[in-house]
N, C-alpha and C positions, 0 to 999 in steps of 0.2 A: 220594905218592901219593893218593885219590880221598879226599872226607870221604866219612865214615862210610855218613852215607844215598844219597850215588851209589853209592858201594860195594857198600852194599847190595841198589839198583834195578839196581847190572851182574850182582849173585847172583843177584839173579830170573831176566833177562834168559838168566842162559849156563842157569839149569835148564828155563825154558823153550824154549832150543835142543835140548839132550840128555836133560833128563830129571834129568839125572842128575851132579852136580860131585864133585870128588875136592880139601880142606881143600891140600893141598900145589899143584897145580895153580895155586889162588886166589892163594895169598900170593904165588906166583914173577909169576901175570901182573899182580897189581897191587905188588907189592913192599912187600910188610908181612910181618908174621908170621903164622907158622899159626896163634900165638894170638888175633891179631888177627879172624885168618878164623872160628874156633872162633868167635870171642864172637860176629860179626856171625848166624850158623850157629843158635846158640843166640837173640840175641831175633826173630829172623824165624820162627824155630816156636815161642816162644815167643807172635808176635803171627797165630799162625794159618796162616805159607805154606809153612814147610818139613815135614820128618821127617828127624830125625838120625840117619842110620848110619855105619856104620866107616868111617871116616875123608873122611864128606864126608856128602850128602843124598841126598836124592830130592824131589819134586813131592809136598805134602799131598793127599792123597785126599779130603778135602771140598774143600777151596778153586778157583776157579778160576786156569787158566794166564795169562790177561788181565792184561800184561804192565801195561796201562797203566792198568788197573782195582789193581792192588796196588801200583804206584808213586806212587796217591793215597794208597793207603792207607797207605802206609808213612810217606808223610809227616808226620805226627802222630801217630804211633805211640804213640808216648810218654803225649802230652796223651791220646790215648783211655782208654790204661790210670787214670792219674790220677784221669781223669773216673769210666772208671769202678768204681773200686776206691771213689770218695766217693759213687758213686750207692750201693749198694751196703749202704750204711751207715745210708738212709732211706729204705730199705724198710717200718721199722716190725714192723707185726704181721702183715703184708699176708701170708694164703694160698695168695690165688688172683692168678697173675699172666700180664699179656702182655707178651711181649717179642717185640720189633719183630724187626728186619733190620737186617744190617750191621756194618763191624767194630766200633764201638764198644758194638753188643748183643753182637754179642761176644765183647766183654773181662769188660762185664758181667754175663755171662754163666757165664765163667769164674770172677771171684771172689765168687756166690754161694753163700754161704755151704750147707753141704751141713745140709739140713733134712727128715727126711723125712715130715712134715707140707704143703709146699708142694709146689705143683701150679703148672706152668710150660709155658703152650699159647707154642705158635711154629711161624711159617710159613717161622720159615728152618730149612732139613736138616741145618748146621752146628751152630748150637746145639742142636738135637735131640740131633745125634749126643753132643754135649758132654755136656748133660745125664742121655742115657740110661744110666751108667754107673751114676751117683750114686744116693743112696738116697731125692731126690724124686722128683714122677713126671711127666715128663715127654711134651705130649701135641703132637702133629706136626698141625697143619691138613688136612694135604692136597690133594688136586689137580693142576693143573696144574704144572709147573715152571721157575720164569726160568733160563735156565741163566746168564744172568750173573751173578746173584744166590745163585742155587740157593737162591729162594724158592717157598714155596706162592701160590696165587693162583688168582682163576676159582671157581668156582659151588658148587663142593665145597669148597674153602675157608672162602669165605663162612657157605653149611652147619652146616660144624663150631662157626665162631665163634658163631654162631645157639645154640648150647646151652649158653653158657657162658655166667655174669659174673663179674667180677675186681674185686677188691680195690685193682689197679693196676695200669696199663699203661704201658708201658718203649719210650717208640719213639725210633732216632735221627730224623734228617732231614737232605735235600736241602738246606733252605734254612729260615730261621725271621727273621721278619719282625714289629714289632707291626703294622703295618697290614693283612703280608696274614697270619698267623698261621705254620703249619707246610706247609709245599707238597714236594711230590715231583717227580721227574723221569719214574715206572712212572704210568699211570693206574692198574692194576690192585692196588697193591702198596698207593694210596692208597684208594683202597676198601675191602681187608682192614683196610689203619689205618683208615678211620673207624669203621666197623664195633666195630672192636677198643676204640675211644674211646670211643663211645655205650654200648657195654655195662660203664664201668668205671668206681670211685664217685672214680679221682685218677688226673691223669697226670704221668708223668716225664719230663719230656723230658730225652736226655743228647747236647750236639752240642759239640765242639769250635768255637774262635771262629771259625774259615774259615767256618764256616755260618752265624753271624748278621751279618744285614746282607741276604742272597741269599734270592731267589725263584725258585723252580721252577716248570713249567705248572700244575700237581696240583694244586689245592687238598687240603688232609688236613680242619683242623678251625683257628677263629680261632686265635690267641693266647690267648687270655681262657678258653679250656676250660685254658690248662694252671695247674697246682697248681707243680709245683718246675720249676726247669732247671739242672740239674748243666752250667756249660761249663766252661773254664779260662781263664785270662787274658791270652786273646789277644785275648779278644770284643772290640766294639766299644763303651765304655763308652755311646756317645750311644747306641745299641742296649737294650741293656741296665737305665736310664734309661728309656725304653719301656715295655719289657714291665716293669719293675717298678709303672709308675705303670699296668699294669691288677691290680694284686694277685697278680701271680704272685712268688713265692721266689725268687731267685736263687744259688746256690751255685754258687763258686769254688772250683774246687779247684786246689792247688796246689803247688809243688815238697815243701812240707813234708812233704803226701802222701806220699812217695816212699820214706822207712824203710818204711812201714806195704807199700806195694807189695813193696819189696823180701823183707817177710818173707813174705808172701803167694806170695810168686816160690818162698822158700829152701825150703818145707813137702816131703813126703813125699814128693808126688804131681809138685814139679818134679824130685824127683832125678832124670834120667836114668841116672846116670854106671852104668858093668856093670865093676868087674877082671875085667881075663881073668886065666887062668893066667901069662903072661909079665910080669903086672905092667900095663900097658899101658890106660890108661883104654877104653872104648865106651861108644859112647851107640847107645841104639837109642830109635830109636818104642813 
């Protein structure tokens, strides 16, 4: 039987091939129980990749079916959830937030408290979709949409940003080092984030340890512009020390936060089970 992470990647590949999967078929093919497959599907849905249906799952309508992208996101999914949950505890009394793109930012949005006085501006269509049904106000930048990230870039996106000032910007990153600061792989996305940082009183970066020590091609901001970095225990200690020396507050999310993560996931919004007349459990998007 494949390891859990490998099995989940294979499930994503099956969805990409056929747009739907059946629990019984996967259990047979991967020599495991149907309960194991259901847990895999539940985890993939929680991470934003799938929608559960009766007997299986279909592709999530707001997430790219680029399996390579999904596999990269899946690799550190648990760490990203813990980082996101820790980050939501540190927004303090901020009422105007800018939230960037990426799977860690999406998890952050998922765990944001439901506060009617909160306004979240984002270039991420998945985040706007997630927050659009909550009491808080969600503003999407508009403009050209990048297909791989489903994010808004270009002149219209930049013009929308110019209309706001933010108490806090919360950004993921493709790379972060003390020397090169925040970097991105896309010039247009980097420009959007540069403007958001300029218009924010504080900057919080949320990044798993695999991003620290890496430098992508597009400069976003110097490391000294960061007020808080929330990461996980896999972050290289040498890089963390160099960032601390710049006056950045470093927060390392640990497995101690898992209980709070499970409590958040176990709330009413996470309960998608519906009892059918025959007593069998159904799950719906």
